[in-house]
NUDRENBA-613699 format. One record per residue: x, y, z of N, C-alpha, C, CB in turn; residue in three letters. Coordinates in steps of 0.2 Angstrom, whole numbers, padded with zeros to 4 digits, always signed. Glycine has a CB too. Example, Ala and Ser with C-alpha at 12.3 -4.5 7.8 and 13.67 -1.06 7.14 Angstrom:
residues 2
+0066-0028+0039+0062-0022+0039+0066-0016+0039+0057-0022+0045ALA +0064-0011+0035+0068-0005+0036+0064+0000+0039+0070-0003+0029SER 
END
This chain:
residues 318
-0017+0070-0068-0010+0076-0071-0009+0073-0077-0001+0075-0066PHE -0010+0072-0083-0012+0075-0087-0017+0079-0090-0011+0072-0088PHE -0022+0082-0088-0025+0087-0089-0028+0092-0082-0030+0084-0093GLU -0025+0095-0079-0026+0098-0075-0029+0102-0076-0022+0099-0072PRO -0035+0101-0069-0039+0107-0070-0036+0113-0067-0046+0106-0067CYS -0040+0119-0069-0039+0126-0070-0037+0129-0062-0047+0129-0075PRO -0039+0127-0055-0035+0125-0049-0031+0122-0050-0038+0123-0043THR -0028+0118-0051-0022+0113-0050-0016+0118-0050-0021+0108-0057ALA -0013+0116-0045-0005+0120-0043-0001+0119-0052+0001+0113-0035PRO +0002+0124-0051+0008+0124-0057+0011+0117-0058+0015+0128-0056PRO +0013+0117-0062+0017+0108-0063+0024+0110-0057+0022+0106-0075ARG +0026+0116-0057+0033+0114-0052+0030+0115-0046+0039+0119-0053GLY +0026+0116-0045+0022+0117-0035+0018+0111-0033+0015+0124-0034GLU +0020+0101-0039+0015+0099-0041+0020+0092-0034+0013+0098-0051TRP +0028+0093-0033+0030+0087-0027+0027+0095-0020+0043+0084-0027ARG +0029+0102-0018+0027+0105-0014+0023+0102-0012+0026+0109-0015ARG +0015+0102-0015+0009+0100-0013+0008+0095-0010+0005+0101-0018SER +0012+0092-0011+0011+0082-0011+0018+0081-0004+0015+0077-0021LEU +0020+0085-0003+0023+0084+0005+0019+0087+0011+0030+0087+0005ARG +0022+0086+0017+0019+0086+0023+0014+0080+0024+0014+0093+0023GLY +0012+0081+0028+0006+0074+0031+0003+0072+0025-0002+0076+0038PRO +0002+0065+0024-0003+0061+0019-0008+0058+0025+0001+0055+0014LEU -0015+0060+0023-0019+0058+0030-0027+0057+0025-0020+0066+0037SER -0030+0053+0029-0037+0051+0026-0041+0052+0033-0039+0042+0021VAL -0046+0055+0030-0051+0056+0036-0056+0056+0035-0051+0060+0040ARG -0061+0052+0041-0066+0049+0040-0073+0053+0044-0064+0043+0041VAL -0076+0058+0041-0082+0061+0042-0087+0060+0048-0085+0060+0036VAL -0087+0060+0054-0090+0057+0059-0095+0060+0059-0087+0057+0065ALA -0099+0069+0057-0102+0071+0060-0102+0077+0058-0100+0069+0064ALA -0106+0082+0056-0108+0087+0051-0113+0091+0057-0111+0084+0044GLU -0112+0096+0059-0115+0100+0063-0117+0106+0060-0112+0101+0068ALA -0124+0110+0062-0125+0116+0060-0122+0121+0065-0133+0118+0058PRO -0121+0128+0064-0120+0133+0069-0126+0131+0076-0122+0140+0066VAL -0125+0128+0081-0130+0130+0089-0133+0135+0090-0126+0131+0095PRO -0139+0137+0091-0144+0140+0089-0143+0147+0097-0152+0133+0089GLY -0140+0144+0100-0137+0151+0105-0131+0154+0102-0135+0149+0112GLU -0128+0151+0096-0122+0153+0095-0122+0156+0089-0117+0148+0096LEU -0126+0158+0087-0127+0159+0080-0128+0166+0080-0133+0156+0078GLY -0123+0172+0082-0122+0177+0080-0115+0178+0081-0125+0180+0083LEU -0112+0186+0082-0105+0186+0083-0104+0193+0088-0102+0187+0075ALA -0100+0195+0087-0099+0202+0091-0102+0208+0087-0091+0203+0094ARG -0102+0214+0090-0104+0220+0086-0101+0220+0084-0106+0225+0087PRO -0102+0226+0076-0098+0227+0070-0092+0229+0074-0102+0234+0064PRO -0092+0234+0080-0085+0238+0081-0078+0233+0083-0086+0243+0087HIS -0081+0227+0083-0077+0223+0087-0075+0217+0083-0080+0221+0093VAL -0066+0215+0083-0065+0210+0079-0063+0203+0083-0059+0214+0074SER -0063+0199+0079-0066+0191+0080-0057+0192+0079-0073+0185+0073VAL -0054+0189+0083-0045+0185+0082-0047+0179+0081-0039+0185+0090GLU -0047+0174+0075-0049+0166+0073-0042+0165+0077-0050+0162+0063GLY -0043+0158+0079-0037+0154+0081-0035+0150+0076-0039+0150+0087ASP -0037+0149+0066-0033+0149+0064-0030+0155+0061-0034+0144+0062ALA -0031+0159+0061-0032+0164+0054-0031+0171+0058-0042+0162+0049GLY -0032+0178+0051-0031+0181+0058-0037+0185+0059-0025+0186+0058PRO -0038+0192+0060-0044+0193+0064-0053+0195+0057-0041+0201+0070ALA -0057+0194+0062-0062+0192+0056-0068+0198+0057-0065+0184+0056VAL -0069+0203+0055-0073+0205+0057-0080+0205+0056-0072+0208+0056ALA -0086+0206+0059-0093+0203+0061-0095+0206+0057-0096+0204+0067ALA -0102+0203+0051-0106+0207+0049-0110+0211+0052-0110+0203+0047PRO -0112+0220+0049-0115+0224+0053-0123+0220+0057-0115+0231+0047ALA -0124+0217+0052-0131+0215+0054-0133+0210+0058-0133+0215+0048SER -0126+0206+0062-0125+0202+0068-0126+0206+0073-0118+0199+0068MET -0129+0203+0079-0129+0205+0087-0125+0202+0090-0135+0204+0092THR -0125+0201+0096-0124+0199+0102-0130+0194+0103-0123+0205+0107LEU -0128+0188+0107-0134+0183+0107-0133+0184+0116-0133+0176+0103ASP -0142+0180+0115-0142+0182+0126-0136+0178+0128-0149+0178+0132ALA -0134+0171+0126-0130+0168+0130-0126+0174+0134-0126+0163+0126THR -0120+0177+0129-0116+0182+0128-0117+0191+0131-0115+0181+0121PHE -0124+0192+0129-0127+0199+0129-0128+0201+0139-0136+0198+0124ALA -0127+0207+0140-0128+0210+0145-0134+0210+0148-0126+0214+0145ALA -0139+0214+0153-0143+0216+0155-0146+0221+0149-0141+0219+0160PRO -0150+0224+0148-0152+0229+0144-0150+0236+0148-0160+0228+0142ALA -0148+0237+0155-0145+0240+0158-0139+0243+0157-0146+0238+0162SER -0136+0237+0155-0129+0238+0155-0127+0240+0147-0125+0231+0157THR -0120+0248+0147-0118+0247+0142-0114+0242+0136-0115+0250+0144PRO -0116+0243+0131-0112+0237+0127-0106+0235+0128-0112+0238+0122LEU -0102+0241+0129-0093+0237+0132-0094+0235+0138-0086+0244+0132ASP -0098+0235+0141-0098+0231+0146-0100+0224+0147-0101+0233+0150ALA -0103+0224+0142-0109+0218+0139-0101+0214+0136-0118+0221+0131ALA -0096+0215+0130-0090+0214+0130-0086+0210+0133-0089+0218+0130VAL -0085+0215+0139-0079+0213+0142-0082+0209+0148-0075+0219+0144ALA -0087+0205+0150-0090+0201+0155-0084+0195+0154-0098+0199+0153THR -0082+0191+0160-0077+0188+0161-0077+0181+0154-0077+0186+0169PRO -0072+0184+0152-0068+0177+0146-0071+0170+0145-0059+0175+0149ALA -0068+0169+0150-0068+0159+0153-0076+0158+0152-0064+0157+0164SER -0080+0163+0156-0087+0159+0156-0093+0158+0150-0092+0162+0163THR -0090+0163+0146-0091+0164+0141-0088+0157+0135-0088+0171+0140SER -0082+0157+0134-0079+0152+0131-0082+0144+0134-0071+0153+0134LEU -0081+0144+0140-0085+0136+0142-0091+0138+0140-0085+0133+0152ASP -0096+0140+0141-0102+0141+0139-0102+0138+0131-0105+0149+0140ALA -0098+0144+0127-0099+0140+0121-0097+0134+0120-0097+0144+0116ALA -0091+0133+0122-0086+0125+0120-0094+0121+0123-0075+0123+0128ALA -0096+0120+0129-0102+0116+0130-0107+0117+0124-0106+0118+0136LEU -0110+0122+0123-0115+0123+0116-0113+0119+0108-0116+0131+0113ALA -0105+0118+0109-0104+0115+0101-0104+0108+0106-0096+0118+0095VAL -0100+0107+0110-0100+0099+0110-0108+0095+0110-0096+0098+0116VAL -0112+0098+0114-0118+0097+0112-0121+0095+0107-0119+0100+0113ASP -0119+0098+0100-0119+0099+0094-0118+0093+0092-0114+0104+0091ALA -0111+0091+0095-0108+0087+0094-0110+0080+0095-0104+0089+0097ILE -0111+0080+0101-0113+0073+0104-0120+0072+0101-0113+0074+0112LEU -0125+0076+0098-0132+0074+0095-0131+0072+0090-0137+0078+0095ASP -0127+0074+0085-0125+0074+0078-0121+0065+0080-0119+0083+0077ARG -0116+0064+0079-0113+0060+0080-0112+0054+0080-0111+0061+0083THR -0113+0048+0077-0113+0042+0077-0107+0039+0078-0115+0039+0073ASP -0106+0037+0085-0098+0036+0083-0098+0029+0083-0092+0038+0088TRP -0101+0024+0086-0102+0019+0084-0102+0017+0075-0108+0018+0086PRO -0105+0019+0070-0103+0021+0064-0096+0023+0061-0107+0025+0063ALA -0094+0029+0065-0087+0033+0062-0081+0028+0067-0086+0044+0065ALA -0082+0023+0069-0077+0022+0072-0076+0012+0067-0079+0024+0081LEU -0084+0012+0063-0083+0006+0061-0080+0008+0054-0089+0003+0061GLU -0079+0014+0054-0076+0016+0046-0071+0018+0046-0079+0022+0042ALA -0070+0020+0053-0061+0022+0054-0057+0016+0056-0059+0028+0060TRP -0060+0008+0058-0057+0001+0057-0056+0000+0050-0061-0005+0062ALA -0062+0000+0045-0061-0003+0040-0055+0000+0036-0068-0003+0038ALA -0051+0005+0038-0047+0007+0035-0038+0001+0037-0048+0015+0036PHE -0040-0003+0041-0035-0006+0043-0033-0005+0049-0031-0005+0040GLY -0034+0000+0055-0037+0002+0060-0036-0004+0066-0044+0003+0059ASN -0037-0005+0073-0036-0011+0075-0040-0007+0079-0030-0015+0076VAL -0047-0009+0082-0051-0010+0085-0052-0013+0094-0053-0013+0080ALA -0051-0009+0099-0053-0012+0105-0060-0012+0108-0049-0009+0109SER -0060-0015+0116-0066-0013+0119-0064-0005+0121-0067-0018+0125SER -0058-0002+0121-0057+0005+0123-0051+0005+0120-0058+0006+0131GLU -0054+0013+0115-0049+0015+0113-0045+0024+0115-0050+0014+0108LEU -0038+0024+0114-0037+0028+0119-0037+0035+0112-0029+0027+0125SER -0041+0041+0115-0042+0047+0107-0040+0054+0110-0052+0048+0104ALA -0036+0057+0106-0034+0061+0108-0037+0068+0102-0027+0059+0109HIS -0040+0072+0107-0046+0076+0102-0041+0085+0099-0055+0078+0108VAL -0045+0085+0095-0040+0092+0092-0047+0097+0090-0034+0091+0084ARG -0044+0103+0091-0051+0107+0089-0047+0114+0084-0056+0110+0099ALA -0052+0118+0081-0049+0121+0075-0053+0125+0074-0048+0118+0070THR -0055+0132+0076-0055+0138+0074-0055+0141+0067-0052+0140+0077ARG -0058+0140+0062-0057+0142+0056-0059+0151+0055-0061+0136+0050HIS -0055+0154+0052-0056+0159+0052-0063+0164+0051-0051+0160+0049ARG -0066+0158+0047-0073+0161+0043-0078+0160+0050-0075+0155+0033SER -0075+0155+0053-0080+0156+0058-0081+0161+0064-0081+0151+0060ALA -0085+0166+0060-0087+0172+0067-0093+0171+0071-0088+0181+0065ALA -0095+0167+0071-0102+0163+0076-0097+0163+0082-0107+0153+0073TRP -0090+0158+0081-0087+0155+0086-0083+0161+0088-0085+0149+0084ALA -0082+0161+0098-0079+0166+0100-0070+0165+0099-0082+0165+0107PRO -0071+0168+0100-0060+0168+0097-0060+0164+0105-0052+0179+0096SER -0054+0160+0104-0051+0156+0111-0054+0150+0113-0051+0161+0118GLY -0060+0149+0110-0065+0142+0109-0059+0137+0108-0070+0142+0101ILE -0056+0134+0106-0052+0129+0104-0050+0125+0111-0046+0131+0101SER -0046+0127+0116-0044+0125+0121-0050+0121+0125-0039+0130+0124PRO -0055+0126+0128-0062+0124+0131-0064+0117+0128-0067+0129+0129PRO -0065+0119+0123-0068+0114+0116-0064+0107+0117-0066+0118+0105LEU -0060+0108+0116-0056+0099+0116-0057+0099+0124-0045+0096+0112ARG -0056+0102+0129-0056+0096+0135-0064+0094+0136-0053+0099+0142ARG -0067+0100+0135-0075+0097+0135-0077+0092+0134-0080+0098+0132ALA -0077+0090+0126-0078+0086+0121-0072+0079+0127-0075+0090+0111LEU -0067+0079+0127-0063+0076+0130-0067+0071+0137-0058+0080+0131ALA -0070+0075+0139-0072+0073+0144-0079+0069+0146-0070+0077+0148GLN -0083+0072+0141-0088+0069+0137-0088+0064+0132-0091+0073+0135ARG -0083+0061+0130-0082+0054+0124-0086+0048+0127-0074+0051+0123LEU -0089+0044+0122-0093+0039+0123-0089+0034+0128-0097+0037+0116PRO -0090+0028+0129-0087+0023+0133-0083+0020+0130-0090+0019+0134ASP -0083+0020+0123-0078+0015+0119-0071+0019+0118-0081+0013+0112ALA -0072+0026+0120-0066+0029+0118-0063+0032+0126-0068+0036+0112LEU -0057+0034+0127-0053+0033+0133-0052+0040+0130-0046+0027+0134ARG -0052+0047+0135-0046+0053+0133-0038+0052+0132-0047+0059+0140ALA -0034+0054+0129-0028+0054+0130-0025+0061+0127-0026+0047+0128GLU -0021+0065+0132-0021+0071+0133-0013+0071+0127-0020+0072+0141PRO -0011+0066+0128-0002+0065+0122-0004+0064+0114+0004+0057+0125GLU -0005+0065+0111-0005+0064+0103-0004+0060+0100-0003+0067+0101ARG +0001+0058+0102+0006+0053+0098+0006+0045+0102+0015+0056+0098ARG +0002+0046+0107+0000+0039+0113-0008+0038+0111+0001+0041+0125LYS -0010+0040+0108-0017+0040+0104-0018+0036+0099-0018+0045+0102ALA -0024+0031+0099-0025+0027+0095-0028+0030+0090-0027+0021+0097ALA -0034+0033+0091-0039+0039+0089-0038+0045+0088-0044+0039+0092VAL -0037+0049+0081-0034+0056+0082-0043+0058+0081-0027+0060+0075GLU -0045+0064+0086-0051+0067+0084-0050+0074+0081-0057+0066+0089ILE -0053+0076+0077-0051+0082+0073-0058+0085+0072-0047+0080+0066GLN -0060+0090+0078-0066+0095+0077-0065+0103+0073-0068+0098+0087VAL -0068+0103+0067-0067+0111+0064-0073+0113+0065-0065+0112+0056THR -0071+0120+0067-0078+0125+0067-0076+0131+0061-0080+0129+0077LEU -0082+0130+0055-0080+0131+0051-0087+0139+0050-0078+0125+0047HIS -0087+0142+0042-0093+0144+0043-0098+0146+0046-0094+0144+0042GLU -0102+0140+0043-0109+0137+0043-0110+0131+0048-0111+0135+0036THR -0104+0128+0053-0105+0123+0058-0100+0119+0061-0109+0119+0056GLY -0101+0115+0060-0095+0110+0065-0093+0104+0059-0099+0105+0073ILE -0087+0102+0060-0086+0098+0057-0082+0091+0059-0083+0100+0053LEU -0084+0084+0063-0079+0080+0065-0079+0076+0059-0081+0076+0072VAL -0071+0074+0063-0069+0069+0058-0062+0064+0062-0066+0075+0050GLU -0063+0060+0060-0057+0055+0063-0052+0053+0058-0060+0049+0065LEU -0048+0053+0059-0041+0052+0057-0040+0044+0056-0035+0055+0063VAL -0040+0042+0050-0040+0036+0049-0033+0031+0046-0045+0035+0044ALA -0030+0037+0042-0023+0035+0038-0021+0042+0042-0023+0033+0027LEU -0014+0043+0041-0009+0046+0044-0002+0047+0043-0009+0043+0049LYS +0003+0046+0039+0010+0047+0037+0015+0051+0032+0011+0042+0035GLN +0017+0054+0036+0024+0060+0034+0027+0057+0028+0030+0060+0040SER +0028+0061+0024+0029+0059+0018+0036+0064+0018+0021+0060+0012VAL +0038+0068+0020+0043+0071+0021+0050+0069+0019+0043+0070+0026ASP +0051+0062+0024+0057+0058+0025+0056+0054+0018+0057+0055+0033ARG +0062+0051+0016+0062+0043+0011+0061+0038+0016+0069+0042+0007ASP +0062+0032+0013+0064+0026+0017+0069+0026+0016+0060+0019+0016LEU +0074+0019+0021+0082+0022+0020+0084+0020+0014+0087+0021+0026PRO +0082+0015+0011+0083+0013+0003+0077+0014+0000+0087+0006+0001CYS +0079+0021-0004+0071+0024-0008+0072+0019-0015+0070+0035-0011PRO +0065+0017-0016+0062+0016-0023+0057+0019-0024+0061+0009-0023GLY +0052+0015-0026+0046+0019-0026+0043+0024-0024+0044+0016-0025MET +0042+0030-0026+0039+0036-0021+0035+0032-0018+0035+0044-0024LYS +0032+0037-0011+0031+0033-0005+0024+0036-0007+0034+0034+0002ARG +0021+0042-0012+0013+0044-0012+0010+0037-0019+0012+0054-0017VAL +0014+0036-0022+0012+0031-0028+0011+0023-0022+0021+0030-0038GLU +0017+0024-0019+0016+0017-0016+0009+0015-0011+0023+0016-0012SER +0007+0023-0007+0002+0022-0003-0005+0021-0008+0003+0028+0000TYR -0003+0024-0012-0011+0024-0018-0012+0017-0019-0010+0029-0027THR -0006+0013-0021-0008+0006-0024-0009+0001-0019-0003+0004-0027VAL -0006+0003-0014-0010+0000-0007-0017+0001-0005-0006+0002+0000ALA -0020+0006-0007-0024+0010-0004-0030+0006-0009-0022+0019-0004ARG -0028+0003-0013-0033+0002-0017-0037-0005-0016-0029+0002-0023ALA -0031-0010-0013-0033-0016-0012-0037-0017-0005-0026-0021-0012LEU -0038-0011+0000-0043-0012+0006-0040-0018+0009-0052-0014+0004ARG -0036-0017+0011-0031-0023+0015-0034-0022+0021-0022-0021+0016ILE -0037-0028+0027-0040-0029+0032-0037-0031+0037-0044-0031+0032GLN -0038-0031+0043-0034-0034+0048-0033-0042+0045-0039-0033+0057PRO -0028-0045+0047-0026-0051+0048-0023-0054+0040-0033-0055+0052GLY -0026-0050+0035-0026-0050+0027-0017-0054+0026-0028-0039+0021ASP -0016-0060+0020-0009-0058+0019-0010-0056+0013-0003-0063+0020VAL -0002-0051+0013-0002-0047+0007+0004-0050+0004-0003-0039+0008VAL +0004-0053-0002+0010-0053-0006+0013-0049-0012+0009-0059-0009LEU +0020-0049-0010+0021-0046-0018+0028-0049-0019+0020-0038-0019ASP +0026-0051-0025+0034-0058-0028+0035-0054-0031+0034-0067-0032PRO +0037-0048-0034+0041-0044-0036+0044-0040-0032+0040-0041-0040PHE +0047-0041-0025+0045-0035-0022+0052-0032-0020+0040-0036-0016CYS +0058-0033-0023+0062-0027-0026+0066-0023-0016+0055-0019-0032GLY +0064-0017-0016+0066-0014-0010+0061-0014-0005+0069-0008-0010LYS +0056-0017-0008+0050-0017-0004+0046-0011-0002+0052-0020+0002GLY +0047-0006-0007+0043+0000-0005+0035+0001-0007+0048+0006-0008SER +0033-0003-0010+0024-0004-0008+0023-0009-0002+0019-0008-0016PHE +0027-0012+0002+0026-0017+0008+0026-0013+0013+0030-0024+0009LEU +0032-0009+0012+0035-0004+0018+0030+0000+0018+0043+0001+0016ALA +0024+0003+0015+0022+0010+0016+0014+0006+0018+0024+0016+0008GLU +0012+0001+0014+0006-0002+0018+0007-0005+0025+0005-0008+0014ALA +0014-0009+0028+0014-0008+0032+0013-0003+0037+0017-0010+0031ALA +0014+0002+0035+0015+0010+0041+0007+0010+0040+0020+0019+0037LEU +0004+0011+0035-0004+0011+0036-0009+0004+0038-0006+0013+0028PHE -0007+0001+0037-0012-0005+0041-0006-0012+0043-0019-0008+0033TRP -0004-0011+0050-0001-0014+0054-0004-0022+0054+0000-0009+0061PRO -0011-0021+0055-0014-0028+0056-0014-0033+0053-0019-0028+0057GLY -0010-0031+0044-0009-0038+0041-0002-0039+0041-0012-0039+0032ALA -0002-0046+0039+0004-0049+0036+0005-0047+0032+0004-0053+0034SER +0014-0045+0029+0017-0042+0021+0022-0050+0021+0023-0031+0020PHE +0022-0050+0016+0028-0055+0013+0029-0054+0006+0026-0064+0014VAL +0037-0052+0005+0040-0050-0001+0044-0058-0004+0045-0043+0001GLY +0046-0056-0010+0049-0062-0013+0054-0058-0018+0042-0068-0016VAL +0058-0062-0019+0063-0056-0024+0069-0061-0026+0067-0049-0018ASP +0071-0063-0029+0079-0066-0030+0085-0063-0032+0078-0070-0036GLY +0086-0057-0032+0091-0052-0031+0093-0051-0022+0088-0043-0036ASP +0098-0054-0021+0099-0052-0014+0102-0047-0012+0102-0056-0010ALA +0103-0043-0016+0105-0034-0014+0098-0030-0014+0112-0029-0021SER +0094-0035-0018+0086-0030-0018+0083-0031-0011+0079-0032-0025GLN +0083-0039-0009+0081-0041-0002+0082-0037+0006+0083-0046-0002LEU +0092-0036+0004+0092-0033+0008+0091-0025+0012+0097-0036+0008ALA +0089-0022+0006+0087-0014+0006+0078-0017+0007+0089-0008-0003ALA +0076-0019+0006+0069-0022+0009+0070-0022+0014+0067-0027+0007ALA +0074-0025+0017+0074-0028+0024+0073-0022+0030+0081-0031+0026ALA +0079-0018+0026+0080-0011+0030+0074-0007+0029+0087-0006+0027ARG +0071-0005+0025+0064-0003+0024+0057-0006+0029+0063-0004+0017ASN +0058-0013+0029+0053-0017+0032+0058-0017+0040+0051-0026+0028LEU +0059-0015+0041+0062-0015+0049+0057-0013+0055+0069-0010+0050ALA +0053-0018+0058+0050-0017+0064+0042-0018+0061+0053-0009+0068GLY +0042-0019+0055+0035-0020+0053+0035-0028+0050+0033-0015+0047ALA +0028-0033+0050+0026-0037+0053+0026-0040+0044+0020-0037+0058ASN +0034-0043+0043+0035-0043+0037+0041-0049+0037+0037-0035+0033ALA +0039-0052+0031+0044-0059+0028+0046-0059+0021+0039-0067+0029THR +0053-0058+0020+0056-0060+0013+0060-0064+0012+0059-0056+0010LEU +0059-0066+0006+0059-0075+0002+0064-0072-0001+0051-0078-0005LEU +0069-0076-0003+0073-0078-0009+0071-0084-0014+0079-0079-0007SER +0067-0082-0019+0064-0084-0024+0061-0081-0031+0059-0086-0021GLY +0059-0084-0034+0055-0084-0043+0046-0080-0041+0053-0096-0048SER +0046-0075-0046+0037-0074-0044+0034-0079-0052+0034-0062-0043ALA +0038-0084-0053+0037-0088-0058+0035-0094-0054+0044-0089-0062THR +0037-0098-0048+0038-0103-0045+0037-0102-0035+0044-0105-0049ALA +0031-0096-0034+0028-0095-0028+0031-0102-0024+0021-0094-0029LEU +0032-0101-0016+0033-0107-0013+0029-0106-0007+0041-0109-0012PRO +0020-0105-0011+0015-0105-0006+0009-0108-0008+0013-0099-0005PHE +0007-0113-0007-0001-0117-0006-0005-0112-0009-0004-0118+0003ALA -0011-0117-0013-0016-0115-0020-0019-0109-0012-0024-0124-0024ASP -0020-0104-0013-0027-0101-0012-0026-0097-0001-0034-0110-0013GLY -0018-0097-0001-0015-0095+0006-0012-0087+0006-0008-0100+0007SER -0017-0083-0001-0011-0078+0000-0019-0073-0003-0002-0078-0005VAL -0022-0067+0004-0027-0062+0002-0029-0056-0003-0028-0062+0005ASP -0021-0056-0007-0020-0048-0010-0011-0051-0012-0021-0039-0001ALA -0012-0047-0018-0003-0046-0021-0005-0038-0022-0001-0053-0031VAL +0003-0036-0018+0003-0028-0022+0009-0029-0024+0003-0022-0017LEU +0011-0027-0029+0016-0027-0035+0018-0024-0040+0016-0030-0037THR +0022-0021-0043+0022-0018-0048+0029-0024-0053+0023-0008-0045CYS +0027-0024-0058+0031-0032-0060+0036-0028-0065+0025-0040-0065PRO +0042-0031-0066+0047-0025-0068+0045-0023-0077+0057-0030-0067PRO +0050-0020-0081+0046-0018-0086+0051-0018-0090+0041-0013-0085PHE +0055-0024-0089+0063-0025-0095+0063-0019-0097+0063-0030-0103ASP +0067-0016-0091+0070-0009-0092+0078-0008-0086+0063-0003-0089ARG +0075-0006-0080+0081-0008-0076+0082-0016-0075+0081-0004-0069GLN +0077-0020-0076+0079-0027-0075+0078-0032-0080+0075-0029-0068PHE +0079-0033-0084+0079-0036-0090+0074-0046-0088+0088-0037-0094ALA +0070-0046-0092+0067-0054-0093+0070-0060-0095+0064-0055-0097ALA +0075-0063-0091+0077-0068-0097+0074-0069-0104+0079-0074-0095ALA +0069-0073-0103+0062-0077-0110+0059-0070-0112+0054-0084-0106ASP +0059-0063-0112+0055-0060-0111+0049-0059-0108+0053-0060-0115GLY +0046-0054-0107+0041-0051-0105+0035-0055-0103+0040-0046-0109LEU +0032-0057-0112+0027-0061-0111+0027-0068-0107+0027-0062-0117GLU +0033-0070-0108+0032-0078-0104+0033-0075-0097+0038-0086-0106ALA +0036-0070-0095+0038-0069-0087+0031-0068-0085+0044-0061-0084LEU +0027-0063-0089+0020-0061-0086+0015-0069-0084+0016-0055-0092TYR +0018-0072-0092+0010-0078-0090+0012-0082-0084+0009-0084-0098ALA +0019-0082-0083+0020-0087-0079+0021-0086-0070+0027-0090-0082ALA +0021-0076-0071+0020-0075-0064+0012-0073-0061+0026-0069-0061ALA +0009-0071-0067+0002-0070-0064-0003-0076-0064-0001-0065-0068PHE +0000-0083-0067-0002-0089-0065+0001-0092-0058+0000-0094-0072GLY +0005-0090-0056+0007-0092-0050+0002-0087-0046+0014-0092-0049GLU +0001-0082-0046-0002-0077-0043-0008-0078-0040-0002-0073-0045MET -0013-0079-0048-0021-0081-0048-0019-0088-0043-0026-0083-0058LYS -0014-0092-0044-0016-0098-0038-0014-0097-0033-0013-0104-0037ARG -0009-0094-0031-0010-0093-0021-0013-0089-0020-0005-0090-0016VAL -0019-0084-0025-0025-0081-0022-0030-0084-0021-0027-0076-0025LEU -0033-0082-0013-0036-0086-0009-0044-0081-0014-0033-0084+0002ARG -0047-0089-0019-0055-0087-0020-0059-0079-0016-0060-0093-0016PRO -0061-0074-0019-0068-0071-0015-0073-0073-0017-0069-0064-0015SER 
END
């Protein structure tokens, strides 16, 4: 943000570029174009993309044997063969390539490392997108591809037709040179603010992400204020426990609203005399006061010395 690269959006567009769903994805597999799909429609036929405008196939490409009619059949008749049969065959070829290249246990382990709770069987929702550059894939392949992959998921995953009910979201993207399979590890809408806004949500997520929070961790904010950091962390890493400490009753009341429904405890107290035993906290997530909005009675130097000494005391040795 201090020296944007040439391709960065103009300053006035930064806010707009950060809106919408904020997500982190784990790449489960990258596969090349399946051999039997490595060509497109004849030059005079436009392929209408599932995720964009029509794309014309290069003149050098010809029909694949999978979709071609016998030599005695006119070309137009070959293109007019039943669409469902062609789409189902193409979808199965893509699924075969995905299953051949995907290490599901490793992908799920990486997914769980983001604080997601893994179990013996996880509900999974499959999504598929054909990018307009994927001229090798027939138009309309996305629905049969979703169905075909959902039917052949590994034993650890159970297909869930409703996206909002699924524990795992699998995103398949067909692009110009192959197939990308991703698991959505973190997803959070940043269009809406917290009931009692404090720190910006994108900044709160970024700071919390640096902690590498694990399921079962106890995360402390000794200067919690309105609980912005803890609220964002609790949304992304619900398997952890969160504790906020602050000496201002109005700030704690706002934090209680922001953390409603989260696995969080709020305490009235001082960061310089934390009510916790030695080595009882796994991580500290906080934004100490800068002596601007809230003044430090004895100055920042004394406050920081006492508060950071307490943080060091209660942190569990790594």
